[in-house]
Every structure is written in C-alpha cells, then in structure tokens.
N, C-alpha and C positions, 0 to 999 in steps of 0.2 A: 503549430503545435496544437493537439487536441484541446477541447474546451473544458471539458468535463468526463468524469468517469465515477463508477461505483464499484467498489472492490468488496467481495464477500469474503471475511477471514476463514480460512477452513482449518489452519493449525498454526501454531506459535512454536519457535525455537526458543530454548532458554535465553534469557536476555543475559548479553555480555557486559552492557553498559546500560545506565538506566535511562538514557535517552534514544535508544537505538534497539529497533526489532526486527526480526528475520521472520517472515511468515509466508506459508502457502495461501494465496489469494486466487479466487475465481473473479474475473472482470465479468460483472453482470451488467452492466450498461456504459456505454462510450467506449472511449480508448485512454488507457493510462500510459502517462509517459513520464520519462525521467523528468525530474525538476517539480511536478505537480506537486500541490499541498493538499491534504486531506484533513477533514476534521476529524476528533476523536472524542468528541463530547462537549461541553460547555468552555472547556478550558483548554484544550490541547489542539494542537496542529502538528502533523507531520509532513514531511518532505519525501517524496519517492527518489532515492538515490541508487538503487540498483534493482535490475529485473533480470532474471535468469528464465528461459524458456526451453524446456528439455536440454539441460546442461549447457545451454550458451548463453552469453550476456546479449541482451537485445535492448532497444530505446523505447519499446513502446510494448504494451499488451492489450490486444483487442477483445471486444465482447466475445463471450462463451469460452475464452482460453484462459487456462490456469498457469501460474507460474510462482517461481521463489522471489519474493521482494525484501529488499532492505528499505527500512523506513527510519529518518532520525528526526527528533524535535520533542517539545513538551506534550506530555500525555501519552507517551509510549507506552508506560506502564498500565496505562487503563485498557489498552486492547485485548480482547478476548477472542476466542473462537466463536464462530456466528456472526461477529458484529460486521456490521456494513460501514464502510469508510467512504464518504462521499467528498468530492473535491471541494476545497474551501474557497474557490473563485480566483479570479486573476490577482 
C-alpha cells in the first residue's frame, strides 16, 4: 500500500451526511489508495473509502491524475475547494 499522498480539492458535491464528502480531487503528490487517512486541519481526519476514475471504481489514484472520491470521518464539513489534504500517516 502506498505510504503518502497529497490531494488538491477541486470541487465538492453537497454533503448528504455530516461525516461524508464526495469531491473531485487531483493527486498532486504520491499515490492515494483506499483506506488511507487524510488530515482536514487541527481536529479532523478522513478515510478514503471510494475512488472513481473515468467512471469506474479503482483502488488508487496516482500523481497528476484527477478523480471523484468519497471520504468519511471527523472534519468532513471543514473541507473546501482549493484545500490540500495530506495523509495522516500510518
């Protein structure tokens, strides 16, 4: 499993639950994989639960690629377009 990644948030869909977001991101560093955790500021941490790339589900998103992702966890409501989400570590 990849160890680190940075995702740039390009756009957000309206939230359906208070702890889940669906957004379009661009992977700007590393490789993002299902199950990775990302920081959302001082208090939050999101888990990457789904990646859609060109209309199909995949297990990871490589550097320079964009995709639609679903993330769940505390701090989901804090994410905004232009944010950079950085992996929270192991």
